[in-house]
VODREN-137938 format. One record per residue (C-alpha): residue number from 1; residue in three letters; x, y, z. Coordinates in nm, 4 decimals. Last residue first. Layout:
<rs>
[NUM 'ALA' [X Y Z]]
...
</rs>
This chain:
<rs>
[299 'GLU' [-0.7419 -3.3076 3.9377]]
[298 'ARG' [-0.9288 -3.3084 3.6074]]
[297 'MET' [-1.0430 -3.0209 3.3760]]
[296 'ARG' [-1.2387 -3.1484 3.0793]]
[295 'PRO' [-1.5655 -3.1820 3.2762]]
[294 'ASP' [-1.5490 -2.7874 3.3633]]
[293 'LEU' [-1.7789 -2.7091 3.6172]]
[292 'ALA' [-1.5231 -2.7108 3.8752]]
[291 'ASP' [-1.2585 -2.4801 3.6718]]
[290 'ARG' [-1.5297 -2.2038 3.5473]]
[289 'LEU' [-1.6748 -2.2518 3.8755]]
[288 'GLY' [-1.2774 -2.1563 4.0425]]
[287 'ASP' [-1.2657 -1.8927 3.8045]]
[286 'GLY' [-1.6049 -1.6999 3.8687]]
[285 'LEU' [-1.5311 -1.7167 4.2475]]
[284 'LEU' [-1.1968 -1.5407 4.1815]]
[283 'ASN' [-1.3518 -1.2970 3.9495]]
[282 'PHE' [-1.6260 -1.2344 4.2326]]
[281 'GLY' [-1.3887 -1.1555 4.4905]]
[280 'LEU' [-1.1744 -0.9442 4.3128]]
[279 'VAL' [-1.4852 -0.7214 4.1921]]
[278 'VAL' [-1.5500 -0.7122 4.5801]]
[277 'LEU' [-1.2239 -0.6148 4.6604]]
[276 'MET' [-1.1417 -0.3718 4.4322]]
[275 'ILE' [-1.4848 -0.1685 4.4788]]
[274 'SER' [-1.3659 -0.1716 4.8720]]
[273 'LEU' [-1.0061 -0.0577 4.7866]]
[272 'GLY' [-1.1161 0.2175 4.5669]]
[271 'THR' [-1.3793 0.3257 4.8470]]
[270 'ALA' [-1.1136 0.3352 5.1371]]
[269 'THR' [-0.8194 0.4883 4.9462]]
[268 'THR' [-1.0503 0.7298 4.7617]]
[267 'ILE' [-1.1855 0.8901 5.1076]]
[266 'HIS' [-0.8489 0.8232 5.2808]]
[265 'PRO' [-0.6779 1.0673 5.0485]]
[264 'ALA' [-0.7969 1.3617 5.2284]]
[263 'VAL' [-0.5799 1.6588 5.1371]]
[262 'LEU' [-0.4308 1.5609 4.8285]]
[261 'LEU' [-0.7142 1.3260 4.7180]]
[260 'TYR' [-0.9845 1.6295 4.7826]]
[259 'GLN' [-1.1274 1.6970 4.4799]]
[258 'ARG' [-1.1184 1.2913 4.3824]]
[257 'GLY' [-1.3385 1.2166 4.6990]]
[256 'ARG' [-1.6429 1.3634 4.4952]]
[255 'SER' [-1.5934 1.1085 4.1935]]
[254 'LEU' [-1.5112 0.8011 4.4372]]
[253 'ILE' [-1.8192 0.8704 4.6830]]
[252 'THR' [-2.0255 0.8817 4.3456]]
[251 'GLY' [-1.8796 0.5773 4.2373]]
[250 'TRP' [-1.9346 0.3900 4.5785]]
[249 'GLU' [-2.2871 0.4827 4.6216]]
[248 'PRO' [-2.3739 0.6577 4.9282]]
[247 'THR' [-2.6636 0.8760 4.7951]]
[246 'PRO' [-2.5944 1.2105 4.8756]]
[245 'PRO' [-2.5489 1.2984 4.6115]]
[244 'GLN' [-2.7062 1.1025 4.2644]]
[243 'ALA' [-2.6612 0.7629 4.1815]]
[242 'GLY' [-2.5256 0.7215 3.8480]]
[241 'LEU' [-2.4483 0.9770 3.5538]]
[240 'GLY' [-2.1896 1.1521 3.7467]]
[239 'LEU' [-1.9028 1.0168 3.5865]]
[238 'PHE' [-1.7990 0.8536 3.9038]]
[237 'GLY' [-2.1269 0.7120 3.9508]]
[236 'LEU' [-2.1339 0.5567 3.5790]]
[235 'GLY' [-1.7945 0.4422 3.6502]]
[234 'ALA' [-1.8941 0.2878 4.0047]]
[233 'ALA' [-2.2135 0.1247 3.7498]]
[232 'TRP' [-1.9371 -0.0612 3.5347]]
[231 'LEU' [-1.7558 -0.1717 3.8193]]
[230 'ILE' [-2.0137 -0.3451 4.0036]]
[229 'ALA' [-2.1444 -0.4590 3.6609]]
[228 'SER' [-1.8251 -0.6143 3.5894]]
[227 'GLY' [-1.8158 -0.7726 3.9336]]
[226 'ILE' [-2.1491 -0.9211 3.8833]]
[225 'GLN' [-2.0396 -1.0398 3.5494]]
[224 'LEU' [-1.8045 -1.2748 3.6458]]
[223 'THR' [-2.0107 -1.4428 3.8764]]
[222 'SER' [-2.2913 -1.4783 3.6043]]
[221 'GLN' [-2.0753 -1.6093 3.3428]]
[220 'VAL' [-1.9790 -1.9085 3.5413]]
[219 'ILE' [-2.3640 -1.9466 3.6312]]
[218 'VAL' [-2.4294 -1.9116 3.2769]]
[217 'PRO' [-2.1600 -2.1772 3.1420]]
[216 'ALA' [-2.3344 -2.3990 3.3685]]
[215 'ILE' [-2.6816 -2.3511 3.2849]]
[214 'CYS' [-2.6772 -2.4425 2.9364]]
[213 'ASN' [-2.7691 -2.8098 2.9933]]
[212 'PRO' [-3.1163 -2.6435 3.1480]]
[211 'LEU' [-3.1715 -2.4433 2.8679]]
[210 'ILE' [-3.2058 -2.7268 2.6042]]
[209 'HIS' [-3.4050 -3.0132 2.7331]]
[208 'ARG' [-3.6613 -2.8867 2.9671]]
[207 'ALA' [-3.7330 -2.5178 2.8500]]
[206 'ILE' [-3.6166 -2.5567 2.4683]]
[205 'ILE' [-3.7940 -2.8922 2.4342]]
[204 'VAL' [-4.0842 -2.7592 2.6235]]
[203 'VAL' [-4.0967 -2.4256 2.4138]]
[202 'ASP' [-4.0841 -2.6511 2.0581]]
[201 'ARG' [-4.3777 -2.8645 2.1425]]
[200 'ALA' [-4.2920 -3.2113 2.2402]]
[199 'GLY' [-4.4402 -3.4597 1.9808]]
[198 'ALA' [-4.2233 -3.7828 2.0640]]
[197 'ALA' [-3.9904 -3.6924 1.7708]]
[196 'ARG' [-3.9213 -3.3818 1.9150]]
[195 'ALA' [-3.8005 -3.5396 2.2421]]
[194 'ALA' [-3.6068 -3.8343 2.0700]]
[193 'GLU' [-3.4274 -3.5203 1.8730]]
[192 'VAL' [-3.3575 -3.3343 2.2081]]
[191 'PHE' [-3.2490 -3.6857 2.3780]]
[190 'GLU' [-3.0022 -3.7517 2.0692]]
[189 'LYS' [-2.8220 -3.4562 2.0898]]
[188 'ARG' [-2.8083 -3.2065 1.8054]]
[187 'LYS' [-2.9734 -2.9331 1.9812]]
[186 'VAL' [-2.6927 -2.9313 2.3038]]
[185 'ALA' [-2.4272 -2.8169 2.0296]]
[184 'LEU' [-2.6149 -2.4956 1.9085]]
[183 'ALA' [-2.7421 -2.4739 2.2642]]
[182 'SER' [-2.4025 -2.3919 2.4100]]
[181 'GLY' [-2.3245 -2.1463 2.1224]]
[180 'ARG' [-2.6494 -1.9646 2.1527]]
[179 'VAL' [-2.6238 -1.9529 2.5282]]
[178 'LEU' [-2.2797 -1.7704 2.5425]]
[177 'ARG' [-2.3937 -1.5211 2.2518]]
[176 'THR' [-2.7329 -1.4406 2.3904]]
[175 'TYR' [-2.5577 -1.3763 2.7745]]
[174 'VAL' [-2.2759 -1.1620 2.6183]]
[173 'PRO' [-2.5056 -0.9524 2.4267]]
[172 'ILE' [-2.7615 -0.9001 2.7106]]
[171 'SER' [-2.4635 -0.7608 2.9508]]
[170 'VAL' [-2.4640 -0.4295 2.8174]]
[169 'VAL' [-2.8761 -0.4209 2.8590]]
[168 'GLY' [-2.8222 -0.4936 3.2282]]
[167 'VAL' [-2.5878 -0.2250 3.2668]]
[166 'ALA' [-2.8300 0.0248 3.1325]]
[165 'ILE' [-3.1238 -0.1026 3.3353]]
[164 'MET' [-2.9149 -0.0952 3.6579]]
[163 'VAL' [-2.7877 0.2815 3.5557]]
[162 'ASN' [-3.1545 0.3472 3.4823]]
[161 'GLU' [-3.2576 0.2538 3.8833]]
[160 'LEU' [-2.9983 0.4461 3.9886]]
[159 'GLY' [-3.0716 0.7869 3.8320]]
[158 'VAL' [-2.9536 1.0035 3.5334]]
[157 'GLY' [-3.2066 1.0001 3.2363]]
[156 'LEU' [-3.3209 0.7279 3.0208]]
[155 'THR' [-3.1376 0.8881 2.6985]]
[154 'SER' [-2.7654 0.9622 2.8700]]
[153 'VAL' [-2.8202 0.6132 3.0858]]
[152 'LEU' [-2.8443 0.4428 2.7392]]
[151 'VAL' [-2.5739 0.6334 2.6274]]
[150 'ILE' [-2.3188 0.5827 2.8954]]
[149 'ALA' [-2.3709 0.2265 2.9029]]
[148 'LEU' [-2.3035 0.1643 2.5591]]
[147 'LEU' [-2.0029 0.3451 2.6466]]
[146 'ILE' [-1.8994 0.1345 2.9252]]
[145 'GLY' [-1.9629 -0.1684 2.7265]]
[144 'PRO' [-1.7767 -0.0550 2.4302]]
[143 'PHE' [-2.0280 -0.0348 2.1245]]
[142 'ALA' [-1.9907 -0.2698 1.8059]]
[141 'LEU' [-2.1155 -0.5631 2.0315]]
[140 'MET' [-2.4575 -0.3984 2.0251]]
[139 'VAL' [-2.4232 -0.3930 1.6465]]
[138 'ASP' [-2.3453 -0.7486 1.6553]]
[137 'ILE' [-2.6200 -0.8426 1.9010]]
[136 'VAL' [-2.8663 -0.7074 1.6680]]
[135 'ARG' [-2.7430 -0.9124 1.3787]]
[134 'GLN' [-2.7073 -1.1894 1.5905]]
[133 'VAL' [-3.1156 -1.1933 1.6528]]
[132 'ILE' [-3.2031 -1.1161 1.2805]]
[131 'LEU' [-3.0003 -1.4319 1.1530]]
[130 'ASP' [-3.0818 -1.6593 1.4129]]
[129 'VAL' [-3.4523 -1.5843 1.3385]]
[128 'TRP' [-3.3551 -1.5892 0.9705]]
[127 'GLY' [-3.2131 -1.9583 0.9820]]
[126 'GLY' [-3.1816 -2.0815 1.3287]]
[125 'TYR' [-3.4732 -2.2040 1.4919]]
[124 'TYR' [-3.2848 -2.3776 1.8255]]
[123 'ALA' [-2.9870 -2.1225 1.8380]]
[122 'SER' [-3.1931 -1.8169 1.8260]]
[121 'VAL' [-3.4403 -1.9355 2.0608]]
[120 'ALA' [-3.1734 -2.0448 2.3358]]
[119 'GLY' [-2.9554 -1.7350 2.2634]]
[118 'LEU' [-3.2649 -1.5354 2.3160]]
[117 'PRO' [-3.4028 -1.6824 2.6301]]
[116 'VAL' [-3.0697 -1.6604 2.8190]]
[115 'GLY' [-3.0387 -1.2735 2.6777]]
[114 'VAL' [-3.3249 -1.1302 2.8020]]
[113 'ALA' [-3.3672 -1.2835 3.1596]]
[112 'ILE' [-3.0037 -1.3437 3.2170]]
[111 'GLY' [-2.8865 -0.9634 3.1363]]
[110 'ILE' [-3.1867 -0.8497 3.3496]]
[109 'ALA' [-3.0709 -1.0871 3.6329]]
[108 'VAL' [-2.7155 -0.9629 3.5584]]
[107 'SER' [-2.8244 -0.5851 3.6295]]
[106 'ILE' [-3.0362 -0.6582 3.9382]]
[105 'LEU' [-2.7476 -0.8489 4.1064]]
[104 'GLY' [-2.4680 -0.6070 4.0238]]
[103 'ILE' [-2.6830 -0.2729 4.1074]]
[102 'ARG' [-2.7984 -0.4665 4.4367]]
[101 'LEU' [-2.4322 -0.5258 4.5507]]
[100 'SER' [-2.3514 -0.1185 4.4532]]
[99 'ILE' [-2.6353 -0.0301 4.6534]]
[98 'ARG' [-2.5805 -0.2513 4.9733]]
[97 'ALA' [-2.2327 -0.1955 4.9683]]
[96 'GLY' [-2.2836 0.1894 4.9793]]
[95 'HIS' [-2.4371 0.1499 5.3078]]
[94 'LEU' [-2.1079 -0.0052 5.4493]]
[93 'LEU' [-1.9128 0.2639 5.2558]]
[92 'ARG' [-2.1246 0.5327 5.3777]]
[91 'SER' [-2.1084 0.3732 5.7474]]
[90 'LEU' [-1.7085 0.3802 5.7250]]
[89 'MET' [-1.6795 0.7332 5.5575]]
[88 'ASP' [-1.8483 0.9094 5.8342]]
[87 'ARG' [-2.0027 1.2422 5.6976]]
[86 'GLY' [-1.8029 1.5734 5.7802]]
[85 'LEU' [-1.9353 1.7115 5.4719]]
[84 'GLU' [-1.5615 1.6693 5.2558]]
[83 'ASP' [-1.5474 1.3261 5.4109]]
[82 'THR' [-1.4751 1.1728 5.7437]]
[81 'GLY' [-1.1959 0.9147 5.8367]]
[80 'LEU' [-1.2188 0.5300 5.8160]]
[79 'TRP' [-1.2279 0.4416 6.1854]]
[78 'HIS' [-1.4424 0.7837 6.2750]]
[77 'GLU' [-1.4049 0.8131 6.6454]]
[76 'SER' [-1.1241 0.6095 6.6812]]
[75 'SER' [-0.9667 0.8342 6.4468]]
[74 'PRO' [-0.9081 0.7886 6.0276]]
[73 'PRO' [-0.8632 1.1587 5.8934]]
[72 'GLN' [-1.0949 1.4200 5.9306]]
[71 'LEU' [-1.2196 1.5804 5.5893]]
[70 'ARG' [-1.5226 1.7687 5.7648]]
[69 'LYS' [-1.5540 1.7667 6.1028]]
[68 'ALA' [-1.6347 2.1142 6.2296]]
[67 'PHE' [-1.8784 2.0769 5.8908]]
[66 'SER' [-2.0884 1.8014 6.0407]]
[65 'SER' [-2.3004 1.5997 5.8262]]
[64 'ARG' [-2.5649 1.2934 5.8608]]
[63 'LEU' [-2.6147 1.0992 5.5546]]
[62 'PRO' [-2.4196 0.8006 5.6385]]
[61 'ASP' [-2.5704 0.8065 5.9989]]
[60 'HIS' [-2.2951 0.7018 6.2345]]
[59 'PRO' [-2.1393 0.3334 6.3374]]
[58 'ALA' [-2.2869 0.1422 6.0896]]
[57 'ILE' [-2.3522 -0.2049 6.2601]]
[56 'TRP' [-2.7358 -0.2047 6.2448]]
[55 'PRO' [-2.8561 -0.0213 5.9235]]
[54 'ALA' [-2.5514 -0.2078 5.7541]]
[53 'LEU' [-2.6140 -0.5567 5.8574]]
[52 'VAL' [-2.7109 -0.6724 5.5407]]
[51 'ALA' [-2.4480 -0.4942 5.3410]]
[50 'LEU' [-2.1677 -0.6117 5.5834]]
[49 'ALA' [-2.2986 -0.9765 5.5467]]
[48 'VAL' [-2.2782 -0.9264 5.1643]]
[47 'PHE' [-1.9437 -0.7752 5.1981]]
[46 'THR' [-1.8212 -1.0596 5.3957]]
[45 'LEU' [-1.9850 -1.3468 5.1653]]
[44 'ILE' [-1.8462 -1.1904 4.9001]]
[43 'ILE' [-1.4769 -1.1730 5.0474]]
[42 'ALA' [-1.5068 -1.5585 5.1444]]
[41 'LEU' [-1.6321 -1.6583 4.8285]]
[40 'GLY' [-1.3344 -1.5286 4.6644]]
[39 'VAL' [-1.0764 -1.6573 4.9192]]
[38 'MET' [-1.2609 -1.9985 4.8745]]
[37 'ALA' [-1.2206 -1.9758 4.4844]]
[36 'LEU' [-0.8601 -1.8822 4.5340]]
[35 'ARG' [-0.8495 -2.2242 4.7565]]
[34 'ASN' [-0.9766 -2.4580 4.4979]]
[33 'ARG' [-1.0535 -2.7568 4.7275]]
[32 'ALA' [-1.4138 -2.6360 4.7661]]
[31 'LEU' [-1.4723 -2.6042 4.4212]]
[30 'ARG' [-1.3903 -2.9768 4.3420]]
[29 'ARG' [-1.6078 -3.0730 4.6180]]
[28 'VAL' [-1.8939 -2.8641 4.4923]]
[27 'VAL' [-1.8666 -2.9900 4.1579]]
[26 'HIS' [-1.8670 -3.3265 4.2682]]
[25 'ARG' [-2.1692 -3.3026 4.4663]]
[24 'TRP' [-2.3258 -3.1210 4.1308]]
[23 'SER' [-2.2408 -3.4464 3.9585]]
[22 'ALA' [-2.3798 -3.6906 4.2096]]
[21 'GLU' [-2.7121 -3.4734 4.2108]]
[20 'SER' [-2.7136 -3.5078 3.8164]]
[19 'ARG' [-2.6479 -3.8786 3.8539]]
[18 'ALA' [-2.9025 -3.9269 4.0879]]
[17 'THR' [-3.1443 -3.6892 3.8472]]
[16 'ASP' [-3.0530 -3.9143 3.5604]]
[15 'VAL' [-3.1634 -4.2543 3.7310]]
[14 'ALA' [-3.4975 -4.1161 3.8435]]
[13 'ALA' [-3.5951 -3.9493 3.5103]]
[12 'THR' [-3.5256 -4.2374 3.2920]]
[11 'GLY' [-3.8485 -4.2122 3.0603]]
[10 'ASP' [-3.6361 -4.1996 2.7744]]
[9 'ALA' [-3.6736 -3.7637 2.7300]]
[8 'PRO' [-3.4015 -3.6759 2.9289]]
[7 'ALA' [-3.3663 -3.4110 3.2153]]
[6 'GLY' [-3.1119 -3.1721 3.1785]]
[5 'ILE' [-2.7830 -3.1638 3.3880]]
[4 'TRP' [-2.5882 -3.4459 3.3025]]
[3 'ASN' [-2.6536 -3.4025 2.9334]]
[2 'GLY' [-2.3279 -3.3617 2.8049]]
[1 'MET' [-2.1137 -3.0732 2.7730]]
</rs>
C-alpha cells in the first residue's frame, strides 16, 4: 500500500491529512456497499447490544437453578428452554455473550500489543534481530493454534483469564508475520528514507511512518481474529480448560449440554448457533474490510 495513511516527512502534513481522510471516506463508502459485510456488521452489533444489555434484558438469573424445571424444552416461560440444572438458557446465552466477546477482544488486543511492534522492529532492523524473531515465530507456528493454546492453559492453569492469555499468545505470530511483510515494503519508501536522512530516531520512524502504513491489514486481520479467538475459547471451554461452572461461557455450556443431546437438544443447538453467528459476523465483516481497504480492488 502507498503512503495514504502515514504522515509524510516533507512538511505537507495538512495536505496528507486531507488525503488520508478522503481515503478513509472512500473505504467507508465501499464497505457500506458490500451487502455481506453489512450483514456481518449487523450480526456483530446485535450480539454486542445483547451482551451490554444482558443484565437488564435477561428474563431470569443465569445462575439460579430449579431442579423441578430441568431440561424443559422451549416454552413461553423459558424461550430457549432450560439446562440440566433448570437454569434459563436464554439468560445464560445472553450473559455468555459478554464473556465470549470479552475473550475475543482482550485476546486480540494481546496479540496486537506484542505482535505488531515485534513485526515492525524485525522488519526495520533486519539482520540478527530479524533472524531471532522469525525463528521464535517459526517455533510457535510449528504448533497448531488450538494445541498451543491447550499447552499454555495447561501450564498457566485452568481459568478464564488464562484462556485470554493463551489465545492472545497464539495470535502473536499472525500479527508479527503480517506486520513484518508490510513493514519490509514500507521501509524502502522515500518518506522513510527522508525521515532517516533528517535525523529522526528509529523509534520515531517506526511509530510515525512505518506502523501507520501497516494499519489496514492489521484492522482486517483483527476482525477475522476476533472470530477465531471466540471459537478457540469455546473449544477450550468445551474441553474443560476454560471458564468453570457455573460461569455461563458458551464452550462450557456446549460441553455440559452434549451429555443431554438426545433428551434436550435445545441446549447445544442454541449455543452452537450463537457461536456460529458471531464467528460468521466477524468473518463477513473482515472479508468486506479486506476488499474495501485493498487499493487494487475496483468497483
